[in-house]
N, C-alpha and C positions, 0 to 999 in steps of 0.2 A: 409552504410549510417546511421548515428546516428539520432535518433529521438529526438525532443525536449521534455522536461518534464514539465507538468503542474501539480502542487500540489494544490488540492482543499483546501479550508479553513478548511474543516472537517478533511482532511488528516493531515494537519499541526498541528491542535489541538490534534489529536490522537497521533501523533508522539511525540509531546512535552509532553503530559500527560504521556506517557509510560516512557520517559526518566526521567522526574521529579519524577515519582513514584519509579523507580529503584534507582535514585541518592539520593533522600531525604527520602522517606518512608522506603525503604529497606537499606538505608545508605550505598550504594555501588556505588560511583561515577566511580570507575574503570569498573564495569559491564555496567553502562550507557554509558561510552565512548566506550566500546567494541561493544555495540549494535549500536551506531552511526557509528562506523567504518564498521561494517558488512552491515549496511544500505547503506552506500556510495558505497561499493562494489556491492551490489545488484542493485543500480541505474545504475552503469556502464553496467551491464549485460542487464538490462531492456532497457536502452538507445540504445544499439547496436543490441539486438535481442529480441524485446518484444514479438513477436508471437511464439517464440520457447519454451516459458515457459508453464506450465500446465494451462489448462482452468479450471476455477472454475464452474463446471456444475450447481450446485444449484443456485449460484448467477446469472449466465448467464440466467438461466430460469426465475428468478425473474425480470430481466431487459429486457429480450428478446433481448439481445445483448451479444457478447462474452466478458466475464470478465476473465482476466488472474490473476494468483497469483504467488507470490514469497515468500518463507519462509525466514525470518530473525530471527534466534534464535527461540523463542516461538511465534513469531508474523507473521502475513500474510499481505503482501502488496497486495492489489487488485487494478486492473487498467483495463482500456479499451484503445484501440488504434484507433486513427483517422488517417487512411491511407491517406486521402486526404490532410491533413495538416502535416503529419508525426509527429504527437504529441501523446505522451502517457499521459493519464489523470490518475493520482494517486488518487484514491477515498477513500481508507480505509487503516488504519494501526491498526489492531486489534489483540488481543491475539488469538491464535488458538482455545482456549476453547469457544470463542464466535462464535456461529454458524451463518449461512447465514441469519437467520430470523432477525438478528440485523439490516439488511438493509431495513426493512419495513419503508417506509416514506422517504427513500433516493431519491434524484434525482442524476443523473450522474454528474452534475456540482459541487455538494457539496458546493455551495456558499451561503447556507442559513444562 
């Protein structure tokens, strides 16, 4: 059973910012496209088996709910799963060097 994917506004902005940074600041459109290709592959895995991926313990403790993670190159996709609606909520697309404390002030809807 495939889950539906909900991308929060924050997630979309972070993904767009990462791709723009790689393509324009680093002047590497090929690397940006490669990141997007790997992101699409990760989405397929998340859509099909979201709870098989590692739990992000520190972030889960912060939100008091299970937050999963999937690595895409040097970035982490963080998400939670609503089993009742079979929906995966993508909440963050951040570089691995940014620790979980960057979530202070987040809400899980990310629609701020």
